[in-house]
C-alpha positions in Angstrom: 93.7 104.4 126.0 94.9 105.4 122.5 95.4 103.1 119.5 99.2 103.7 119.2 99.8 102.5 122.7 97.8 99.3 122.0 99.7 98.7 118.9 103.1 99.3 120.6 102.2 96.8 123.3 101.2 94.2 120.7 104.5 94.7 118.9 106.5 94.2 122.1 104.5 91.0 122.9 105.3 89.6 119.4 101.7 89.5 118.3 101.0 88.9 114.7 97.5 90.5 114.7 95.4 92.8 116.8 91.6 92.8 116.9 89.7 96.0 118.0 86.0 95.4 118.4 83.3 96.8 120.8 82.3 94.7 123.8 85.7 93.2 124.5 89.2 94.6 125.4 91.8 94.6 122.6 92.8 91.1 121.6 96.2 90.0 120.3 97.0 86.9 118.2 100.3 85.5 119.6 101.8 82.5 118.0 98.5 81.6 116.4 96.3 81.9 119.5 94.0 84.8 120.6 94.9 86.5 123.9 92.7 89.0 125.6 94.5 92.0 127.2 93.8 93.4 130.6 92.7 96.7 129.2 89.2 98.2 129.5 86.3 96.8 127.4 86.0 98.8 124.3 82.8 100.8 123.5 81.6 101.6 119.9 82.5 105.2 120.5 86.1 104.3 121.5 86.5 102.2 118.4 85.2 104.9 116.2 87.7 107.4 117.7 90.5 104.9 117.0 89.3 104.7 113.4 89.3 108.4 113.0 92.9 108.5 114.4 94.3 106.1 111.8 92.3 107.2 108.7 92.4 110.4 106.6 89.3 112.2 105.3 89.2 110.3 102.0 89.7 106.9 103.6 86.9 107.5 106.1 84.6 108.6 103.3 85.4 105.3 101.4 84.7 103.4 104.7 81.3 105.1 105.1 80.4 104.2 101.5 81.7 100.7 101.2 81.5 99.4 104.8 85.2 98.3 104.8 88.6 99.6 103.7 92.2 98.2 103.6 95.2 100.4 104.1 98.6 100.5 105.8 99.5 102.4 108.9 102.9 103.1 110.5 104.3 104.1 113.9 107.8 105.6 113.6 110.3 103.5 115.4 107.9 100.6 116.0 106.4 99.0 113.0 104.1 99.1 110.0 100.6 97.6 110.1 98.2 96.3 107.4 94.8 97.5 108.5 91.2 96.4 107.6 88.4 98.5 109.1 84.9 97.2 108.7 81.4 97.9 109.8 79.5 95.3 111.9 76.2 95.6 113.8 76.2 99.3 113.3 79.6 100.0 114.7 83.3 99.6 113.6 85.8 96.9 114.1 89.5 96.9 113.2 91.9 94.1 112.3 95.7 95.0 112.3 98.5 92.8 110.9 101.9 93.7 112.1 104.5 94.0 109.3 108.1 94.1 110.5 110.0 97.2 109.5 112.9 95.2 108.1 112.4 92.5 105.5 113.4 89.2 107.2 116.4 87.6 105.5 115.4 84.6 103.5 117.7 82.3 105.6 115.7 83.1 108.7 112.3 82.0 107.4 112.7 78.2 107.3 112.0 78.0 103.6 113.6 75.5 101.2 116.8 76.9 99.7 115.6 76.0 96.2 113.2 78.9 96.3 116.1 81.2 95.7 116.5 79.8 92.2 113.2 81.5 91.3 115.0 84.9 91.8 117.5 84.1 89.0 114.8 83.7 86.3 114.4 86.2 83.6 110.8 85.5 82.7 107.8 83.4 83.7 105.2 83.2 86.5 106.0 82.1 90.1 103.1 81.7 92.5 103.2 81.7 96.3 100.0 80.3 97.7 98.3 79.5 101.0 95.6 80.6 103.4 95.3 84.1 104.9 98.1 84.6 107.4 100.4 81.9 106.1 103.3 84.3 105.4 102.9 84.7 101.6 103.7 88.4 101.7 106.9 87.8 103.8 108.1 85.0 101.5 107.6 87.3 98.4 109.2 90.2 100.1 112.3 88.1 100.9 112.5 86.9 97.3 112.1 90.4 95.9 114.8 91.6 98.4 117.2 89.0 97.0 116.6 90.3 93.5 116.9 93.9 94.7 120.4 93.1 96.2 121.7 90.9 93.5 120.3 92.0 90.1 120.4 95.1 88.0 116.7 95.2 87.1 113.6 97.4 87.4 111.1 95.9 89.9 107.4 97.1 90.1 105.2 95.9 93.0 101.5 96.2 93.0 100.1 95.8 96.6 96.9 96.2 98.5 98.1 97.7 100.7 101.9 98.1 100.6 103.4 96.0 103.4 107.2 95.8 103.4 109.0 98.9 102.2 111.9 98.2 99.8 114.7 100.6 99.2 116.6 100.9 95.9 119.6 98.7 95.9 121.3 97.1 92.9 117.8 97.2 91.3 115.4 100.2 91.2 112.1 99.3 92.8 108.8 101.2 92.6 105.9 100.2 94.8 102.3 101.1 94.0 99.4 100.8 96.4 95.9 99.9 95.1 93.4 102.5 96.1 95.9 105.4 96.5 98.4 105.1 93.7 96.1 103.2 91.2 92.5 102.0 91.0 92.9 98.2 90.7 95.4 95.4 90.2 94.2 95.0 86.6 94.7 98.7 85.8 98.1 98.8 87.6 99.3 95.7 85.8 98.2 96.9 82.4 100.1 100.2 83.1 103.1 98.3 84.4 103.7 96.8 81.0 104.4 100.3 79.7 106.8 101.2 82.5 109.7 99.1 81.4 109.7 96.5 84.2 111.8 93.4 84.4 110.1 92.0 87.5 106.5 92.5 88.5 105.0 91.6 91.9 101.2 91.3 91.8 100.0 91.2 95.4 97.0 89.0 94.6 95.5 87.6 91.4 91.9 88.3 92.3 90.0 88.2 89.1 90.0 87.0 85.5 91.3 90.3 84.1 94.3 90.4 86.5 95.1 86.8 85.8 94.9 87.2 82.1 97.2 90.3 82.1 99.7 88.5 84.5 99.9 85.5 82.1 100.5 87.9 79.2 103.2 89.8 81.2 105.0 86.5 81.9 104.6 85.4 78.3 106.2 88.6 77.0 109.5 88.3 78.8 108.8 89.5 82.4 109.3 87.7 85.6 106.0 87.8 87.5 105.4 86.9 91.1 101.9 86.7 92.6 99.7 84.9 95.2 96.5 82.9 95.5 94.6 81.6 98.4 95.0 77.9 97.6 97.0 75.0 99.1 98.8 72.7 96.6 100.1 73.1 93.1 97.3 71.1 91.4 94.6 73.1 93.1 96.3 76.3 92.2 96.5 75.5 88.5 92.8 74.3 88.6 91.7 77.6 90.3 93.4 79.7 87.7 91.8 77.8 84.8 88.4 77.6 86.4 88.3 81.5 86.6 87.9 81.5 82.8 84.8 80.5 80.8 84.9 77.0 79.3 85.6 78.1 75.7 88.8 79.9 76.9 90.1 77.2 79.3 92.2 75.1 76.8 93.9 78.3 75.6 94.7 79.2 79.2 96.0 75.7 79.9 98.4 76.1 77.0 99.5 79.6 78.1 99.9 78.6 81.7 101.9 75.5 80.8 104.3 77.7 78.9 104.8 80.5 81.5 104.5 78.8 84.9 107.9 78.3 86.5 106.9 77.2 90.0 104.3 77.0 92.8 105.1 77.4 96.4 102.3 76.5 98.9 102.8 77.2 102.6 101.0 76.9 105.9 102.1 78.3 109.3 101.8 75.9 112.3 102.3 76.6 116.0 105.5 75.1 117.3 105.2 72.1 119.6 106.9 74.1 122.4 104.6 77.1 121.9 107.5 79.4 121.0 106.4 80.8 117.7 105.4 79.2 114.5 107.1 77.2 111.7 106.3 77.0 108.0 105.4 73.8 106.1 106.0 74.2 102.4 105.1 72.4 99.2 107.3 73.2 96.2 106.6 72.4 92.6 109.2 73.3 90.0 107.7 73.1 86.6 109.5 70.6 84.3 108.5 69.2 80.8 106.4 66.4 82.4 104.4 69.0 84.4 103.9 71.3 81.4 102.4 68.3 79.5 100.0 67.5 82.4 98.8 71.1 82.6 98.3 71.2 78.8 96.4 67.9 78.8 94.2 68.8 81.8 95.7 66.0 84.0 96.7 68.1 87.0 95.6 65.3 89.3 98.8 63.5 88.3 101.1 66.4 89.4 101.2 65.3 93.0 102.9 62.0 92.1 105.6 63.9 90.1 106.3 66.2 93.1 106.5 63.1 95.4 109.2 61.5 93.2 111.3 64.5 92.3 112.8 65.6 95.7 116.3 65.6 94.2 115.2 68.4 91.9 114.1 70.4 94.9 110.4 69.5 94.9 108.6 68.6 98.1 105.0 67.8 98.9 103.2 69.4 101.8 103.1 66.0 103.5 106.8 65.4 103.2 107.4 68.9 104.6 105.1 68.2 107.6 106.7 64.8 108.3 110.1 66.5 108.3 108.9 69.1 110.8 107.4 66.3 113.0 110.6 64.2 112.9 112.6 67.2 113.9 110.4 67.8 116.9 108.9 71.1 115.8 105.2 70.0 115.5 103.0 67.3 116.9 102.0 64.1 115.1 98.4 65.4 115.3 99.2 68.7 113.6 101.2 66.9 110.9 98.1 64.9 110.0 95.6 67.8 110.4 97.5 70.1 108.1 98.0 67.5 105.4 96.3 67.8 102.0 96.6 64.2 101.0 95.6 62.1 104.0 96.3 58.7 102.4 99.8 59.7 101.5 100.4 61.2 104.9 99.1 58.0 106.5 101.7 56.0 104.5 104.5 58.4 105.5 103.6 58.2 109.2 103.5 54.4 109.0 106.8 54.1 107.3 
C-alpha cells in the first residue's frame, strides 16, 4: 500500500477528504459522510512512511519541531491536495483535502449570480466566510478566475497552502505560499503593498496584524478578498472588531464601514438524494444604511436589512435554505438545522 494509490482511489470515488491514522484503514469523506475503505488497518510505522513520502527534509523538520504542518501535494494527472500532518498519541496522522486541478467555473457552483459583481470592483474588502470545508477557497478561486479572464490587472494571492493553480490570462497573477515563499500572512501582505497589486487575495485573516493591513490595503485603492470562519454578516463584522483592543474598536468600525463591500457566508449541505452537496449562501451587499449600522455599532440590525433587500441581490441564510428545501435539494430538517436565525426560519417554514 502506498499513499499515491490511496489518494488516486479517493479521487476516483469523488471523496473530498482522506484521513490516514493508525488503528484504522484509510477513511474517505464522500458527500459529507465518512466511509472506511477495505484496505489493511494502518500501523504507526506505515503512516510515518507515508509522511516521509510526501514531505521534504525541511517540512519533516518543521513537523518534528511544531507537531503539525500544512502544505500542498500533487499527483500528476490526478489532482492536488491540501495536507495537514499532525502528531497524536506519539504517532502521526494525515488529513488530505482534494483540490480539483481545474478551477470550477462559477456557473457550476450554485452560487448567487450577484457575486460576480464583486469581481468588477476596483477597491474595497470582500469577505467569504463559513466553517471549515464549506467551499470558501473554491468560491474565491472562481471569483479570482473571472477577474483573471476579464480584467487587465495584477493579482497577488497569499495562501496557506496554495490550493488552486492560476495561470496568467488577461491579468498577471502571482501566488505566494505561507511557509515556503513567505513567513506569514502579515509579512506577505505588507510586502504585497510594495508589489504594485490591483487585487489581493488573503487566504485567511487570522490575527490583528493581518486584519489591520488588509483594511489599510482596501482603504488605499486595492480590491482585497479574504476569508473568516464565521457564519453571517453581522457575526463577521463583530469578529473583526472584537480582535482589536477596546480603545481601537471605534476607529476600526469607521474604517470597516468605509472599505467593506460585501460578505458572503456559505455552508455545504448533503443533498436529499445523497448525490453530492449543495451550497446555502447568505449575501450582504454593503449599502449606505449598512455602513451607518457598522459605524454606530448596531450590527444586530443588519439582518433585517438583508431580509428586505432581495431585489438588490441580498439574501439571508434562511432564505437560501428555504429555496433549497422548496426545490427538493435538502430536507426540511436540514433547512432548520443549518439556519442561524431559528425564529425567522420558523416563520418562513410556516408561511
